[in-house]
C-alpha positions in Angstrom: 82.5 -2.2 -152.1 82.2 -5.9 -151.2 80.0 -8.7 -152.6 79.1 -12.2 -151.5 79.3 -15.1 -153.9 77.8 -18.5 -153.0 80.7 -20.6 -154.3 84.5 -20.6 -154.6 85.9 -18.0 -156.9 87.2 -17.9 -159.6 86.1 -21.5 -160.4 82.4 -20.8 -160.1 82.1 -17.1 -161.0 81.5 -14.9 -164.0 78.6 -14.0 -166.1 75.6 -16.3 -165.6 77.0 -17.8 -162.5 74.4 -16.9 -159.9 71.4 -18.4 -158.2 70.9 -22.1 -158.8 73.4 -22.3 -161.6 76.2 -21.8 -159.1 75.1 -24.7 -156.9 74.4 -27.0 -159.8 77.9 -26.3 -161.2 79.4 -27.1 -157.8 77.5 -30.3 -157.5 78.5 -31.3 -161.1 82.2 -30.8 -160.2 84.3 -33.4 -158.4 84.7 -31.0 -155.4 83.9 -32.1 -151.9 83.2 -28.6 -150.8 81.9 -25.3 -152.0 82.3 -21.9 -150.3 80.9 -18.5 -149.4 83.3 -16.1 -151.0 83.4 -12.4 -150.1 85.2 -10.3 -152.7 85.8 -6.7 -153.7 83.7 -5.5 -156.6 85.4 -4.2 -159.8 84.1 -3.8 -163.3 84.2 -7.5 -164.2 81.8 -10.3 -162.9 83.2 -11.9 -159.8 86.7 -10.7 -160.6 87.6 -8.5 -157.6 90.1 -9.5 -155.0 88.9 -12.2 -152.6 88.6 -10.9 -149.1 87.6 -14.1 -147.3 86.3 -17.6 -148.2 84.4 -20.0 -145.9 84.2 -23.7 -146.8 80.9 -25.5 -147.0 80.8 -29.3 -147.4 79.1 -30.9 -150.4 77.4 -34.1 -149.4 76.9 -37.1 -151.7 73.1 -36.8 -151.6 72.9 -33.0 -151.9 70.5 -31.4 -154.2 71.1 -28.0 -155.6 68.3 -26.7 -153.3 69.8 -28.3 -150.2 73.2 -26.9 -151.0 71.8 -23.5 -151.6 70.1 -23.5 -148.2 73.2 -24.6 -146.4 75.2 -21.8 -148.1 72.5 -19.3 -147.5 72.3 -20.2 -143.8 76.0 -19.3 -143.1 76.2 -16.2 -145.3 75.1 -13.8 -142.5 77.8 -15.1 -140.1 80.4 -14.8 -142.9 79.4 -11.1 -143.4 79.6 -10.4 -139.7 83.1 -12.0 -139.5 84.4 -10.0 -142.5 82.9 -6.7 -141.3 84.3 -7.2 -137.8 87.7 -8.0 -139.3 87.6 -5.0 -141.6 86.6 -2.7 -138.7 89.5 -4.1 -136.7 91.9 -3.4 -139.5 92.6 -7.1 -140.1 91.3 -7.0 -143.6 91.4 -4.0 -146.0 93.3 -1.8 -143.5 92.6 1.3 -145.6 88.9 0.8 -145.0 89.1 0.9 -141.2 86.8 3.4 -139.5 88.6 6.4 -138.1 
Protein backbone atom coordinates (compact mmCIF):
# COMPACT_ATOMS: atom_id res chain seq x y z
CA UNK A 1 0.00 0.00 0.00
CA UNK A 2 1.27 3.47 -0.89
CA UNK A 3 0.47 6.88 0.54
CA UNK A 4 1.23 10.43 -0.54
CA UNK A 5 2.58 12.99 1.91
CA UNK A 6 2.69 16.69 0.99
CA UNK A 7 6.20 17.34 2.33
CA UNK A 8 9.63 15.72 2.67
CA UNK A 9 9.78 12.73 4.96
CA UNK A 10 10.88 12.12 7.62
CA UNK A 11 11.43 15.81 8.46
CA UNK A 12 7.78 16.81 8.12
CA UNK A 13 5.99 13.59 9.00
CA UNK A 14 4.48 11.86 11.96
CA UNK A 15 1.40 12.23 14.08
CA UNK A 16 -0.29 15.58 13.59
CA UNK A 17 1.65 16.42 10.43
CA UNK A 18 -1.13 16.67 7.89
CA UNK A 19 -3.12 19.38 6.18
CA UNK A 20 -1.99 22.94 6.73
CA UNK A 21 0.30 21.95 9.63
CA UNK A 22 2.69 20.37 7.12
CA UNK A 23 2.86 23.45 4.91
CA UNK A 24 3.19 25.81 7.86
CA UNK A 25 6.09 23.72 9.19
CA UNK A 26 7.80 23.74 5.80
CA UNK A 27 7.44 27.53 5.59
CA UNK A 28 8.79 27.94 9.14
CA UNK A 29 11.90 25.94 8.28
CA UNK A 30 14.88 27.37 6.47
CA UNK A 31 14.33 25.01 3.53
CA UNK A 32 14.05 26.38 0.01
CA UNK A 33 11.91 23.49 -1.15
CA UNK A 34 9.28 21.08 0.05
CA UNK A 35 8.23 17.86 -1.67
CA UNK A 36 5.54 15.43 -2.60
CA UNK A 37 6.66 12.15 -1.02
CA UNK A 38 5.12 8.80 -1.91
CA UNK A 39 5.91 6.11 0.61
CA UNK A 40 4.93 2.63 1.64
CA UNK A 41 2.47 2.37 4.51
CA UNK A 42 3.38 0.55 7.70
CA UNK A 43 2.02 0.66 11.26
CA UNK A 44 3.68 4.00 12.14
CA UNK A 45 2.77 7.49 10.90
CA UNK A 46 4.68 8.37 7.72
CA UNK A 47 7.40 5.84 8.54
CA UNK A 48 7.25 3.48 5.56
CA UNK A 49 9.98 3.28 2.95
CA UNK A 50 10.08 6.24 0.61
CA UNK A 51 9.27 5.19 -2.94
CA UNK A 52 9.68 8.58 -4.66
CA UNK A 53 10.02 12.24 -3.79
CA UNK A 54 9.32 15.23 -6.03
CA UNK A 55 10.74 18.65 -5.12
CA UNK A 56 8.53 21.74 -4.99
CA UNK A 57 10.13 25.18 -4.54
CA UNK A 58 9.26 27.34 -1.57
CA UNK A 59 9.06 31.01 -2.55
CA UNK A 60 9.91 33.88 -0.21
CA UNK A 61 6.37 35.29 -0.34
CA UNK A 62 4.55 31.93 -0.05
CA UNK A 63 1.62 31.55 2.26
CA UNK A 64 0.69 28.13 3.59
CA UNK A 65 -2.35 28.19 1.30
CA UNK A 66 -0.28 29.02 -1.81
CA UNK A 67 2.21 26.28 -0.99
CA UNK A 68 -0.59 23.78 -0.38
CA UNK A 69 -2.11 24.58 -3.78
CA UNK A 70 1.22 24.22 -5.59
CA UNK A 71 1.85 20.86 -3.91
CA UNK A 72 -1.71 19.69 -4.55
CA UNK A 73 -1.46 20.63 -8.23
CA UNK A 74 1.48 18.28 -8.87
CA UNK A 75 0.34 15.30 -6.75
CA UNK A 76 -1.65 13.64 -9.59
CA UNK A 77 1.38 13.72 -11.90
CA UNK A 78 3.53 12.24 -9.11
CA UNK A 79 1.06 9.39 -8.63
CA UNK A 80 0.96 8.71 -12.37
CA UNK A 81 4.76 8.60 -12.51
CA UNK A 82 5.05 6.24 -9.53
CA UNK A 83 2.30 3.92 -10.77
CA UNK A 84 3.88 3.79 -14.25
CA UNK A 85 7.27 3.00 -12.73
CA UNK A 86 5.82 0.32 -10.43
CA UNK A 87 3.99 -1.29 -13.36
CA UNK A 88 7.22 -1.28 -15.40
CA UNK A 89 9.11 -2.92 -12.53
CA UNK A 90 11.32 0.12 -11.95
CA UNK A 91 10.00 0.57 -8.40
CA UNK A 92 8.81 -2.16 -6.04
CA UNK A 93 9.62 -4.95 -8.53
CA UNK A 94 7.69 -7.49 -6.46
CA UNK A 95 4.50 -5.45 -7.08
CA UNK A 96 4.72 -5.66 -10.89
CA UNK A 97 1.56 -6.88 -12.58
CA UNK A 98 1.91 -10.37 -14.07
